[in-house]
ZAGULUM-864930 format. One record per residue (C-alpha): residue in one letter; y, x, z. Coordinates in steps of 0.02 Angstrom, whole numbers. Each point is the difference from the previous one (the first is absolute). Layout:
['A'; [Y; X; Z]]
...
***
This chain:
['M'; [2508; -4082; -2760]]
['R'; [133; -128; -44]]
['S'; [-110; -72; -138]]
['S'; [-148; -22; 116]]
['V'; [110; -97; 121]]
['Q'; [55; -110; -144]]
['D'; [-179; -28; -57]]
['N'; [-57; -51; 175]]
['F'; [147; -118; 23]]
['V'; [-105; -158; -26]]
['E'; [-1; -85; 168]]
['S'; [-30; -187; -20]]
['L'; [112; -136; 70]]
['Y'; [-38; -75; 168]]
['W'; [-2; -191; 5]]
['L'; [53; -90; 158]]
['N'; [-154; -108; 13]]
['K'; [-109; 156; 3]]
['L'; [99; 110; 118]]
['E'; [-75; 63; 162]]
['T'; [85; 63; 157]]
['T'; [-63; 175; -40]]
['H'; [120; -1; -147]]
['S'; [156; 4; 111]]
['L'; [60; 174; -51]]
['R'; [-38; -39; -182]]
['V'; [97; -162; -22]]
['G'; [138; -1; 132]]
['D'; [46; -123; 137]]
['A'; [71; -140; -108]]
['A'; [-152; -10; -114]]
['L'; [-123; 13; 144]]
['G'; [90; -138; 95]]
['L'; [-6; -113; -152]]
['A'; [-185; 38; -19]]
['E'; [-27; -60; 180]]
['L'; [87; -163; -43]]
['C'; [-101; -15; -160]]
['N'; [-162; 21; 96]]
['A'; [61; -136; 120]]
['Q'; [11; -120; -149]]
['M'; [190; 0; -2]]
['P'; [85; -43; -168]]
['V'; [44; 179; -47]]
['L'; [56; 36; -178]]
['P'; [-135; 91; -101]]
['S'; [46; 183; 24]]
['A'; [-58; 173; -48]]
['V'; [42; 167; 81]]
['I'; [28; 170; -78]]
['G'; [-62; 112; 140]]
['T'; [78; 150; 81]]
['E'; [-119; 120; -90]]
['S'; [83; -42; -166]]
['F'; [170; 49; 67]]
['Q'; [-67; 163; 72]]
['Q'; [-84; 47; -164]]
['F'; [155; -43; -101]]
['C'; [105; 116; 109]]
['R'; [-125; 141; -26]]
['S'; [14; -24; -189]]
['I'; [189; 30; -3]]
['V'; [69; 166; -57]]
['W'; [144; 29; 120]]
['S'; [148; 105; -51]]
['S'; [47; 42; 179]]
['P'; [-118; 111; 102]]
['F'; [59; -99; 151]]
['L'; [-94; -153; -66]]
['S'; [-150; 89; -76]]
['D'; [-120; -74; 128]]
['F'; [83; -172; 11]]
['P'; [-31; -108; 98]]
['H'; [-57; 142; 116]]
['V'; [178; 55; 30]]
['S'; [109; 19; 154]]
['L'; [184; -43; -17]]
['R'; [118; 96; 112]]
['I'; [169; -58; -62]]
['R'; [145; -27; 118]]
['A'; [79; -171; 3]]
['A'; [168; 82; -33]]
['H'; [-62; 44; -175]]
['P'; [-63; -165; -72]]
['F'; [27; 64; -178]]
['Q'; [-153; 111; 23]]
['L'; [-108; -151; 38]]
['Q'; [76; -88; -150]]
['A'; [-46; 148; -111]]
['V'; [-179; -5; 63]]
['A'; [-10; -188; -29]]
['E'; [70; 19; -175]]
['E'; [-129; 132; -48]]
['I'; [-142; -108; 67]]
['A'; [64; -147; -102]]
['Q'; [20; 105; -157]]
['R'; [-176; 72; 11]]
['F'; [-76; -170; 38]]
['E'; [83; -69; -156]]
['Q'; [-49; 145; -113]]
['T'; [-182; 11; 55]]
['D'; [-121; -116; -90]]
['L'; [-134; -97; 88]]
['P'; [-175; 43; -61]]
['P'; [-33; -111; -153]]
['L'; [-179; -41; 50]]
['W'; [51; -53; 176]]
['L'; [147; -103; -64]]
['Q'; [-110; -83; -131]]
['T'; [-132; -43; 131]]
['T'; [131; -70; 119]]
['S'; [82; -107; -134]]
['A'; [-168; -68; -55]]
['E'; [-42; -56; 177]]
['L'; [168; -89; 19]]
['Q'; [7; -79; -173]]
['G'; [-111; -147; 38]]
['L'; [109; -61; 143]]
['S'; [181; 6; -61]]
['N'; [121; 88; -116]]
['R'; [141; 6; 131]]
['W'; [-15; 99; 160]]
['R'; [96; 54; 152]]
['L'; [-36; 163; 90]]
['C'; [27; 15; 187]]
['P'; [-23; 169; 88]]
['S'; [-132; -8; 135]]
['L'; [21; 144; 122]]
['T'; [-95; 69; 145]]
['L'; [31; 142; 123]]
['P'; [-126; 69; 123]]
['K'; [40; 20; 184]]
['P'; [120; 48; 75]]
['W'; [111; -61; -143]]
['T'; [-76; -174; -20]]
['Q'; [153; -83; 79]]
['F'; [109; 56; -146]]
['T'; [-102; -89; -136]]
['P'; [100; -163; 11]]
['L'; [164; 96; -6]]
['L'; [-48; 88; -161]]
['T'; [-76; -156; -76]]
['E'; [161; -97; 24]]
['M'; [97; 131; -100]]
['L'; [-108; -10; -156]]
['P'; [39; -116; -146]]
['V'; [-121; -113; -95]]
['Q'; [-28; 40; -185]]
['Y'; [-28; -129; -138]]
['C'; [-82; 39; -166]]
['S'; [-105; -63; -144]]
['L'; [-174; 66; -26]]
['T'; [58; 112; -143]]
['G'; [126; 80; 117]]
['I'; [-116; 21; 147]]
['G'; [-5; 191; -12]]
['T'; [189; 20; 14]]
['A'; [8; -125; 143]]
['I'; [-136; 91; 96]]
['K'; [96; 164; -8]]
['Q'; [163; -85; 48]]
['A'; [-84; -82; 150]]
['W'; [-74; 166; 56]]
['N'; [167; 86; -24]]
['S'; [92; -131; 105]]
['T'; [-91; 72; 151]]
['F'; [90; 166; -21]]
['T'; [184; -37; -21]]
['A'; [130; 99; 95]]
['H'; [12; -144; 124]]
['T'; [-186; -4; 41]]
['L'; [-14; 190; 2]]
['L'; [141; 8; 126]]
['L'; [-85; -132; 107]]
['M'; [-163; 97; -1]]
['Q'; [91; 159; 46]]
['E'; [94; -84; 143]]
['R'; [-161; -76; 68]]
['A'; [-98; 163; -26]]
['I'; [-124; -88; -116]]
['P'; [-99; 125; -104]]
['I'; [9; -54; -182]]
['D'; [-182; 45; -30]]
['Q'; [-51; -124; 137]]
['L'; [75; -147; -94]]
['R'; [-131; -99; -98]]
['V'; [73; -98; -146]]
['A'; [-98; -142; -80]]
['L'; [64; -137; -114]]
['L'; [-36; -185; 17]]
['L'; [-5; -87; -171]]
['Q'; [24; -189; -8]]
['P'; [20; -122; -145]]
['V'; [175; -76; -13]]
['T'; [24; -186; -21]]
['S'; [149; -117; 8]]
['A'; [59; -36; 176]]
['Q'; [82; -157; 67]]
['A'; [29; 80; 171]]
['S'; [-54; 152; 98]]
['G'; [34; 89; 162]]
['F'; [-76; 69; 159]]
['L'; [-96; -76; 143]]
['T'; [-15; 74; 174]]
['V'; [-112; -70; 137]]
['T'; [35; 24; 185]]
['E'; [-76; -78; 155]]
['T'; [139; -128; 15]]
['H'; [69; -22; -176]]
['I'; [-39; 7; -184]]
['Q'; [150; 67; -96]]
['V'; [26; -17; -186]]
['Q'; [133; 79; -111]]
['A'; [16; -83; -170]]
['T'; [93; 21; -164]]
['H'; [-8; -71; -175]]
['G'; [-106; 91; -130]]
['L'; [-78; 170; 33]]
['S'; [30; 91; 163]]
['K'; [99; 144; -77]]
['S'; [170; -71; 51]]
['L'; [-62; -10; 179]]
['M'; [-77; 175; 0]]
['M'; [158; 75; -74]]
['G'; [112; -86; 128]]
['E'; [99; -87; -137]]
['I'; [-8; -171; 83]]
['L'; [-8; -75; 173]]
['P'; [-164; -96; -2]]
['E'; [-31; -170; 76]]
['T'; [-93; 10; 165]]
['Y'; [-127; -125; 63]]
['T'; [-66; 18; 178]]
['Y'; [-149; -100; 61]]
['D'; [-2; -20; 189]]
['R'; [-184; -2; 49]]
['Q'; [36; -88; 164]]
['E'; [114; -134; -72]]
['K'; [-108; -10; -158]]
['R'; [151; -19; -112]]
['W'; [98; 97; -130]]
['H'; [180; 56; 18]]
['R'; [97; 44; -157]]
['Y'; [142; 124; -17]]
['P'; [103; 16; -159]]
['G'; [23; 159; -99]]
['S'; [110; 51; -145]]
['I'; [-107; 18; -156]]
['T'; [111; 51; -144]]
['S'; [-131; 68; -121]]
['A'; [-184; -16; -39]]
['Y'; [-123; 102; -103]]
['Q'; [-133; -74; -111]]
['A'; [-154; 65; -87]]
['P'; [30; 152; -110]]
['F'; [33; -10; -185]]
['E'; [-30; 126; -138]]
['T'; [146; 118; -32]]
['S'; [49; 87; -159]]
['I'; [-90; 157; 62]]
['P'; [-188; -12; -35]]
['G'; [-100; -18; 159]]
['E'; [147; -38; 115]]
['L'; [37; -162; 90]]
['G'; [162; -63; 72]]
['L'; [25; -130; 135]]
['V'; [99; -154; -43]]
['Q'; [141; -9; 129]]
['Q'; [78; -172; 20]]
['I'; [170; -15; 83]]
['L'; [-6; -149; 118]]
['T'; [133; -106; 81]]
['P'; [-55; -38; 179]]
['V'; [-35; -186; 19]]
['S'; [34; -63; 174]]
['D'; [-114; -152; -7]]
['S'; [-159; 81; -65]]
['W'; [-126; 117; 77]]
['V'; [-115; 127; -81]]
['L'; [-155; -74; 83]]
['E'; [-49; -182; 8]]
['Q'; [-100; -75; 143]]
['L'; [-164; 9; -96]]
['Q'; [24; 186; -30]]
['L'; [42; 29; 183]]
['E'; [-162; -86; 47]]
['Q'; [-95; 115; -118]]
['L'; [81; 153; 77]]
['L'; [-36; -64; 175]]
['D'; [-182; -26; -46]]
['L'; [-6; 176; -73]]
['A'; [79; 76; 156]]
['Q'; [-121; -87; 115]]
['K'; [-149; 65; -99]]
['L'; [59; 180; -11]]
['P'; [-116; 122; 89]]
['P'; [79; 135; 110]]
['L'; [67; 138; -109]]
['Q'; [-57; 177; 40]]
['S'; [132; 77; -113]]
['E'; [170; 63; 57]]
['L'; [69; -120; -131]]
['Q'; [12; -172; 80]]
['A'; [112; -104; -116]]
['V'; [-99; -98; -129]]
['E'; [83; -17; -170]]
['W'; [-37; -172; -72]]
['I'; [37; -81; -167]]
['F'; [-3; -178; -67]]
['S'; [-47; 25; -182]]
['G'; [-25; -124; -140]]
['K'; [111; -138; -66]]
['E'; [-58; -127; 129]]
['S'; [34; 119; 144]]
['E'; [-167; -41; 79]]
['E'; [-86; 168; -19]]
['L'; [28; 104; 157]]
['H'; [-54; 181; -7]]
['I'; [15; 152; 110]]
['A'; [79; 139; -102]]
['G'; [15; 143; 122]]
['L'; [34; 70; 173]]
['R'; [166; 77; 50]]
['P'; [77; 68; 159]]
['A'; [36; -144; 118]]
['Q'; [187; -22; 16]]
['P'; [51; -56; 175]]
['L'; [88; -165; -28]]
['P'; [139; -55; 118]]
['P'; [-50; -123; 136]]
['L'; [66; -156; -84]]
['T'; [-1; -125; 141]]
['A'; [104; -145; -65]]
['A'; [-70; -120; -128]]
['L'; [103; -33; -153]]
['Q'; [27; -182; -38]]
['L'; [-41; -39; -179]]
['R'; [156; -11; -104]]
['K'; [43; -175; -54]]
['E'; [134; -54; -122]]
['P'; [60; -171; -56]]
['E'; [-119; -85; -120]]
['L'; [70; -25; -174]]
['D'; [-32; -152; -107]]
['D'; [-22; -5; -188]]
['N'; [188; -4; -28]]
['S'; [24; 169; 86]]
['R'; [16; 109; -155]]
['V'; [75; 174; -4]]
['I'; [179; -5; -65]]
['A'; [47; 184; 19]]
['A'; [-74; 161; 70]]
['G'; [63; 167; 64]]
['L'; [-40; 124; 137]]
['A'; [-63; -60; 169]]
['A'; [139; 74; 107]]
['A'; [-19; -90; 167]]
['V'; [-148; -103; 59]]
['G'; [4; -185; 38]]
['Q'; [12; -165; -93]]
['V'; [138; -129; 4]]
['T'; [33; -165; -88]]
['A'; [187; -32; -19]]
['P'; [136; -37; -130]]
['I'; [73; 135; -112]]
['L'; [181; 60; 11]]
['I'; [60; 100; -151]]
['C'; [130; 132; 44]]
['E'; [102; 95; -129]]
['D'; [124; 73; 126]]
['P'; [-73; 51; 171]]
['S'; [175; 25; 72]]
['Q'; [22; -190; -1]]
['L'; [-153; -33; 107]]
['Q'; [19; -58; 179]]
['P'; [-136; -37; 130]]
['H'; [32; -189; -4]]
['I'; [-13; -3; -190]]
['V'; [-169; 87; -13]]
['A'; [-86; -74; 154]]
['N'; [-182; -50; -31]]
['Q'; [7; 39; -186]]
['I'; [-83; 130; -111]]
['V'; [141; 106; -69]]
['V'; [-18; 70; -176]]
['L'; [116; 145; -48]]
['K'; [-1; 169; -84]]
['Q'; [-7; 110; 155]]
['V'; [60; 10; 180]]
['G'; [78; 135; 107]]
['P'; [30; 31; 186]]
['A'; [160; -106; -6]]
['D'; [-111; -152; -35]]
['W'; [-90; 20; 165]]
['I'; [82; -147; 90]]
['W'; [-30; -138; -126]]
['L'; [-175; 66; -34]]
['Q'; [-47; -46; 178]]
['K'; [23; -184; -43]]
['V'; [-97; -12; -163]]
['A'; [-176; -64; -21]]
['G'; [-50; 130; -128]]
['L'; [66; 126; -126]]
['I'; [-25; 29; -187]]
['C'; [82; 151; -84]]
['T'; [1; 32; -186]]
['T'; [-4; 189; 27]]
['G'; [-67; 121; 128]]
['G'; [-165; 71; 60]]
['H'; [-91; 12; 165]]
['T'; [130; 122; 68]]
['S'; [153; -95; -60]]
['H'; [124; -60; 131]]
['G'; [-48; -181; -30]]
['A'; [-184; 36; 33]]
['I'; [34; 105; 156]]
['M'; [122; -126; 74]]
['A'; [-117; -146; -35]]
['R'; [-144; 88; 88]]
['E'; [108; 37; 153]]
['L'; [59; -180; 7]]
['G'; [-174; -71; -28]]
['L'; [52; -89; -161]]
['P'; [-122; -35; -142]]
['A'; [70; 95; -150]]
['V'; [-42; 40; -180]]
['V'; [100; 130; -95]]
['G'; [4; 59; -180]]
['V'; [-8; -179; -69]]
['A'; [84; 30; -167]]
['G'; [91; -153; -66]]
['A'; [-5; -92; 166]]
['L'; [183; -50; -13]]
['E'; [-37; -90; -163]]
['T'; [-173; -65; 49]]
['F'; [50; -97; 155]]
['Q'; [131; -131; 41]]
['S'; [87; -30; 165]]
['G'; [-87; -139; 95]]
['Q'; [-167; 30; -84]]
['M'; [-142; -11; 126]]
['V'; [-122; 147; -7]]
['L'; [-131; 88; 102]]
['L'; [47; 184; 22]]
['D'; [-157; 105; 28]]
['G'; [48; 170; 68]]
['N'; [-183; 47; 24]]
['H'; [-40; -1; -185]]
['G'; [172; 22; -79]]
['Q'; [6; -173; -80]]
['V'; [113; -152; -8]]
['L'; [-92; -164; -26]]
['A'; [46; -180; -27]]
['A'; [4; -79; 172]]
['P'; [-149; -105; 54]]
['S'; [29; -185; -31]]
['S'; [-4; -35; 186]]
['S'; [160; 101; 25]]
['S'; [167; -85; 17]]
['L'; [180; 59; -8]]
['D'; [31; -31; 183]]
['K'; [-150; 100; 58]]
['V'; [-13; 188; 3]]
['S'; [-171; 73; 40]]
['L'; [-25; 181; 43]]
['S'; [-166; 90; 12]]
['T'; [-8; 184; 44]]
['P'; [-170; 82; 25]]
['T'; [-21; 60; 176]]
['K'; [-96; 157; 38]]
['P'; [-54; 48; 175]]
['A'; [56; 148; 99]]
['F'; [-155; 106; 30]]
['D'; [-17; 90; 165]]
['L'; [-29; 175; -69]]
['D'; [32; 162; 91]]
['L'; [88; 115; -123]]
['K'; [-21; 181; 53]]
['T'; [112; 113; -104]]
['T'; [104; -108; -118]]
['Q'; [114; -129; 78]]
['L'; [36; -168; -82]]
['W'; [182; -53; -3]]
['V'; [86; -153; -71]]
['N'; [155; -18; -110]]
['L'; [113; -126; 85]]
['S'; [186; -40; -17]]
['Q'; [26; -176; 66]]
['S'; [-8; -67; 176]]
['Q'; [-74; -167; -57]]
['R'; [-167; 83; -31]]
['L'; [4; 108; 155]]
['D'; [-116; -108; 104]]
['R'; [-134; -1; -134]]
['A'; [14; 187; -25]]
['L'; [-14; 38; 185]]
['H'; [-170; -83; 5]]
['L'; [-69; 108; -140]]
['P'; [-104; 155; 43]]
['V'; [133; 123; -57]]
['H'; [69; 155; 84]]
['G'; [184; -32; -38]]
['V'; [129; -37; -135]]
['G'; [-8; 131; -137]]
['L'; [149; -63; -99]]
['L'; [145; -106; 61]]
['R'; [112; -17; -153]]
['S'; [179; -6; 64]]
['E'; [65; -91; -156]]
['W'; [-106; -153; 35]]
['F'; [15; 13; 189]]
['L'; [191; 1; -10]]
['L'; [7; -145; -120]]
['D'; [-114; -94; 117]]
['I'; [100; 29; 160]]
['C'; [169; -20; -88]]
['Q'; [-46; -173; -70]]
['G'; [1; 61; -179]]
['Q'; [165; 93; 6]]
['L'; [8; 175; -68]]
['P'; [35; 134; 133]]
['D'; [174; 46; -61]]
['V'; [50; -184; -12]]
['W'; [-65; -30; 177]]
['I'; [96; 153; 62]]
['Q'; [162; -59; -83]]
['Q'; [-15; -167; 91]]
['Q'; [-70; 56; 168]]
['G'; [51; 183; 16]]
['A'; [-95; 165; 5]]
['D'; [-30; -2; 189]]
['A'; [-72; -175; -11]]
['F'; [-116; 58; -140]]
['V'; [-64; 144; 105]]
['S'; [-32; -115; 148]]
['H'; [-80; -134; -110]]
['L'; [-118; 121; -87]]
['S'; [-48; 92; 160]]
['H'; [-34; -165; 90]]
['H'; [-120; -64; -134]]
['L'; [-81; 169; -24]]
['L'; [-27; 16; 188]]
['S'; [-86; -170; 6]]
['F'; [-108; 49; -147]]
['A'; [-47; 169; 72]]
['Q'; [-34; -69; 174]]
['A'; [-119; -128; -74]]
['W'; [-102; 142; -74]]
['H'; [14; 123; 146]]
['P'; [-85; 122; 19]]
['R'; [-54; -11; -182]]
['P'; [121; 90; -117]]
['V'; [127; -86; -113]]
['L'; [58; 102; -150]]
['Y'; [173; -60; -52]]
['R'; [52; 49; -176]]
['S'; [189; 12; -12]]
['L'; [95; -87; -139]]
['D'; [-52; 46; -176]]
['C'; [119; -95; -112]]
['K'; [145; 17; -119]]
['Q'; [160; -94; 36]]
['D'; [117; -46; -141]]
['A'; [167; -90; 1]]
['A'; [-88; -168; -1]]
['H'; [-90; 45; 162]]
['S'; [-173; -34; -68]]
['L'; [-146; 98; 66]]
['Q'; [-76; 92; -147]]
['P'; [-178; 60; 20]]
['A'; [-91; 127; -107]]
['N'; [48; -83; -164]]
['S'; [118; 149; 5]]
['I'; [-141; 111; 59]]
['L'; [89; 156; -59]]
['G'; [168; -56; 68]]
['L'; [98; 29; 160]]
['R'; [-122; -48; 137]]
['G'; [-83; 65; 157]]
['G'; [60; 169; 60]]
['A'; [120; 20; -146]]
['Q'; [83; -165; 47]]
['Y'; [22; 61; 179]]
['M'; [82; 161; -60]]
['Y'; [116; -101; -113]]
['D'; [47; -123; 137]]
['S'; [-82; 11; 170]]
['T'; [92; -148; 78]]
['L'; [-148; -120; 9]]
['F'; [-123; 138; 40]]
['D'; [105; 57; 147]]
['L'; [5; -178; 67]]
['E'; [-189; -11; -13]]
['L'; [-13; 163; 98]]
['Q'; [116; -67; 134]]
['A'; [-113; -153; 18]]
['L'; [-153; 112; 14]]
['A'; [88; 109; 129]]
['K'; [37; -154; 103]]
['L'; [-186; -45; -8]]
['C'; [-51; 172; 60]]
['H'; [126; -4; 143]]
['Q'; [-77; -166; 53]]
['G'; [-169; 85; 18]]
['C'; [-79; -47; -166]]
['Q'; [-127; 136; -36]]
['N'; [-109; -69; -140]]
['I'; [128; -7; -142]]
['R'; [-10; 127; -142]]
['L'; [126; 26; -140]]
['I'; [-53; 19; -183]]
['L'; [131; 66; -119]]
['P'; [-21; -78; -173]]
['F'; [0; 81; -172]]
['I'; [39; 178; 53]]
['R'; [18; 108; -156]]
['S'; [37; 170; 77]]
['V'; [-5; 100; 160]]
['E'; [190; -1; -2]]
['E'; [1; -190; 8]]
['F'; [-116; 5; 149]]
['I'; [105; 131; 90]]
['F'; [154; -111; -24]]
['C'; [-92; -147; 78]]
['R'; [-68; 110; 140]]
['D'; [176; 57; 41]]
['R'; [58; -181; 8]]
['L'; [-140; -34; 125]]
['Q'; [57; 149; 102]]
['V'; [176; -71; 6]]
['A'; [-75; -165; 60]]
['H'; [-98; 95; 137]]
['L'; [-166; -61; -72]]
['L'; [-94; 159; -39]]
['E'; [-73; 15; 175]]
['H'; [-48; -184; 9]]
['L'; [-64; -49; -173]]
['Q'; [-134; 59; -119]]
['I'; [70; 28; -175]]
['W'; [-112; -38; -149]]
['I'; [37; -5; -184]]
['M'; [-69; -107; -139]]
['A'; [-103; 108; -117]]
['E'; [38; -95; -159]]
['V'; [95; 128; -104]]
['P'; [-113; 130; -86]]
['S'; [110; 143; 62]]
['V'; [-73; -27; 175]]
['L'; [-168; 56; -71]]
['F'; [66; 174; -27]]
['Q'; [115; 20; 150]]
['L'; [-89; -83; 145]]
['P'; [-12; 164; 100]]
['E'; [188; 22; -19]]
['Y'; [30; -179; 58]]
['V'; [-108; 29; 155]]
['A'; [91; 163; 36]]
['A'; [163; -98; -8]]
['G'; [-62; -126; 129]]
['V'; [-105; -135; -87]]
['Q'; [-127; -64; 126]]
['G'; [-102; -116; -109]]
['I'; [-14; -72; -176]]
['A'; [-34; -176; -63]]
['I'; [-63; 3; -178]]
['G'; [79; -140; -102]]
['T'; [-128; -16; -139]]
['N'; [103; -129; -96]]
['D'; [149; 112; -39]]
['L'; [-107; 157; -7]]
['T'; [-108; -79; -136]]
['Q'; [153; -54; -98]]
['L'; [78; 172; 3]]
['I'; [-158; 99; -37]]
['L'; [-56; -111; -145]]
['G'; [171; -55; -64]]
['V'; [-29; -186; 20]]
['H'; [108; -139; 73]]
['R'; [-68; -118; 131]]
['E'; [74; -152; -88]]
['N'; [-86; 39; -165]]
['T'; [-161; -100; 1]]
['Y'; [-81; 91; -146]]
['L'; [29; 176; 68]]
['T'; [-37; -31; 183]]
['E'; [-170; -75; -36]]
['R'; [-49; 149; -107]]
['Y'; [77; 142; 100]]
['A'; [-34; -29; 183]]
['A'; [-30; 97; 160]]
['N'; [-181; 36; -47]]
['H'; [58; 108; -146]]
['P'; [-73; 176; 20]]
['A'; [174; 78; 7]]
['V'; [54; -114; 142]]
['V'; [-164; 25; 93]]
['A'; [24; 188; -13]]
['A'; [177; -18; 69]]
['L'; [-61; -107; 144]]
['S'; [-136; 125; 41]]
['Q'; [123; 144; 1]]
['L'; [123; -93; 112]]
['V'; [-130; -53; 128]]
['K'; [-87; 167; 8]]
['T'; [163; 98; 10]]
['A'; [63; -113; 140]]
['K'; [-163; 27; 93]]
['S'; [12; 188; -20]]
['L'; [179; -4; 64]]
['G'; [-51; -101; 152]]
['I'; [106; -156; -34]]
['P'; [-59; -181; -11]]
['C'; [-13; -80; -172]]
['S'; [-11; -186; -37]]
['I'; [-19; -99; -161]]
['C'; [104; -158; -8]]
['G'; [4; -49; -185]]
['Q'; [-114; -119; -93]]
['A'; [-129; 131; -50]]
['P'; [-125; -40; 141]]
['I'; [10; -186; -41]]
['Q'; [-7; 9; -189]]
['H'; [-124; 144; -4]]
['P'; [-108; -8; 158]]
['Q'; [-121; 124; -79]]
['L'; [130; 133; 45]]
['I'; [-14; -34; 187]]
['P'; [-154; 111; 27]]
['Q'; [97; 142; -81]]
['F'; [152; -33; 110]]
['V'; [-111; 7; 155]]
['E'; [-89; 158; -56]]
['W'; [163; 88; -43]]
['G'; [63; -35; 176]]
['V'; [132; -135; -16]]
['T'; [50; -55; 176]]
['A'; [42; -182; -38]]
['I'; [-6; -129; -139]]
['S'; [130; -140; 6]]
['V'; [-29; -162; -96]]
['D'; [62; -179; -13]]
['L'; [-60; -130; 125]]
['S'; [-123; -81; -120]]
['A'; [-84; 167; -39]]
['V'; [-34; 51; 180]]
['P'; [-181; -63; 15]]
['T'; [-67; 76; -161]]
['T'; [95; 162; 27]]
['Q'; [-68; 13; 176]]
['V'; [-178; -19; -62]]
['A'; [33; 128; -137]]
['I'; [68; 128; 122]]
['A'; [-141; -27; 124]]
['T'; [-130; 17; -137]]
['A'; [83; 158; -67]]
['E'; [7; 77; 174]]
['A'; [-183; -39; 29]]
['Q'; [-49; 76; -167]]
['L'; [104; 155; 35]]
['K'; [-77; 17; 172]]
['S'; [-175; -12; -72]]
['R'; [40; 143; -119]]
['T'; [81; 112; 130]]
['A'; [-112; -37; 149]]
['P'; [-134; 126; -52]]
['S'; [134; 134; -6]]
['A'; [48; -35; 180]]
['T'; [-184; 2; 51]]
['S'; [-28; 164; -89]]
['S'; [153; 79; 81]]
['T'; [-57; -56; 173]]
['T'; [-172; 73; -28]]
['Q'; [69; 165; -60]]
['N'; [127; 12; 141]]
['G'; [-134; -40; 128]]
***
């Protein structure tokens, strides 16, 4: 019986230009939709389809070891969600049998012969269909399935892998939750030749707008959520395009042959986002607009058109596929095109490093060997070059025109402080102290991480500053709030006009240096007295909190080490006496901070929250909690902790039981401690960052545990800025807020809104199904 099935397994390929509507159950929704576009003379890539009958016959040819799967795919799964390992075991057996079972040689030979004349490199996209009443779930399943790439010699393996991708533990669980019978799922495969791609993305047409998402190279980085794509919205009433920036950090190009015969790998290029260039030029936008206006109404559930500009001249526009339409956020504000000072022929690159803080400035250099000698009047309107900076350098930093550090990465103190102050900055410029001379006129480009010879039109008595401005989009975030990191009153007015829900991180070190005119807290107390310090801090905090009322302000208490020289030491001594341990060693300053907070609460301030920094143990937290009780704050103030020490990963329930009411994940320190890197080491920090799998796993555990414990959880490190591809995961895990620097608010807002819309589109059918069943 098995052999007769094998012998009859000779179904021919379907070609798009010959498909008919009667073939819907044989080729799936994606292929049928493309066939409609092909018949309408749209520029669809030449494509073939392996029909659903081939998949059904292949399953019947498998010798299953488990009686449970003997009639697969005619099988009913009745596995409780509390036992996901059972689903995993089923998925693993399906995968094993798919791999071990050979495709019929005659069928495979016939299929390869039909494809050979068109290309030697192919991509395989599952094309699914479900009959009523499960039709609504087709887009949801389609979105979960990966695209396979292969050479013609490896087509057999790729076909089985593509079929198998439909029956992972994840998809099986979805089908069980939605009560989708597995035998009702029709699985076809769309085969398309692979070419080089200059740009690709998705196009969605509505009655009022045409929306385009774009990325460099192939669309894999966009499908996988690895990048935040650029968005172009055409207003059909205004008849004009609006552009919105993304964060495109990688791109995939056409596959190349691997060392394994028949396999292909994608070439992944790591990109540095360029602020003055866009993925699509005006000519390409016009081509996409023309395509959108000619598109016939799509009958398929899949409404997003995948497009690709192939060829070296980027003039060949093709339609590659149909995907579930992702609801894009209602971007209502047009983005002004970014403009930077024009450079003449003399503007050569002198040095390069890491782009730490955006903006450009033309000003003279000031070499600094000893930061302790710097004063605000000395550094004013100059680009300071030094090894590194710390929180004690906050005051004079406010007067400089720009910053160059020889060490450090994106999460170094110099980079973070420059971003908060709005200073153009480049870090990790090795040899900068020897390369430059004081008085030398340069153009510091914080957008690209370069230092250039100043344009000839510059003069020593003229300082020009250009910082790209990005609009605040009016987006309605539903589940994940957007907060801002802010520590200085000078930028308060600008921050208040941003569409944020509050201040997610007010760093007390910088706030105190700011309000104490550069004096360290203990020095100020020696001169003015402890009572005056309490009154001074409470007065400025009250003004700050009132400006944001009723939006919350999360005040992080002092996290510093004090030595005999009274210098604020940051996390250079990351394993030293700091945070909660410092309070236990000497609680003098901490108690004064609590007195100031108590005074705020007694004056009716209700939107202030306290974050305890660098808490290593539950005992440290209990000590701090007891100090709050002495200050009569427990009934008036929410107590959060920074989740930046790995021990919090394993003891969060104990912390909550002891009284923790929220956590703010500090991804900078957490990354350092998990991966054993130092934020001032340029080499390490650029290779071991917050997108490392170990750090991502830690973040996932923290967010999900906090959610299960019923406490809010925010992320306030640099991870959402440096790795925006993580934002959809943050939203899906259930993070309650993401807090970023001022300059990152617009792009982060778009990223959160997009992630929420995508999550809603995936979960909406579940809500519909539940309503129907309950009714």
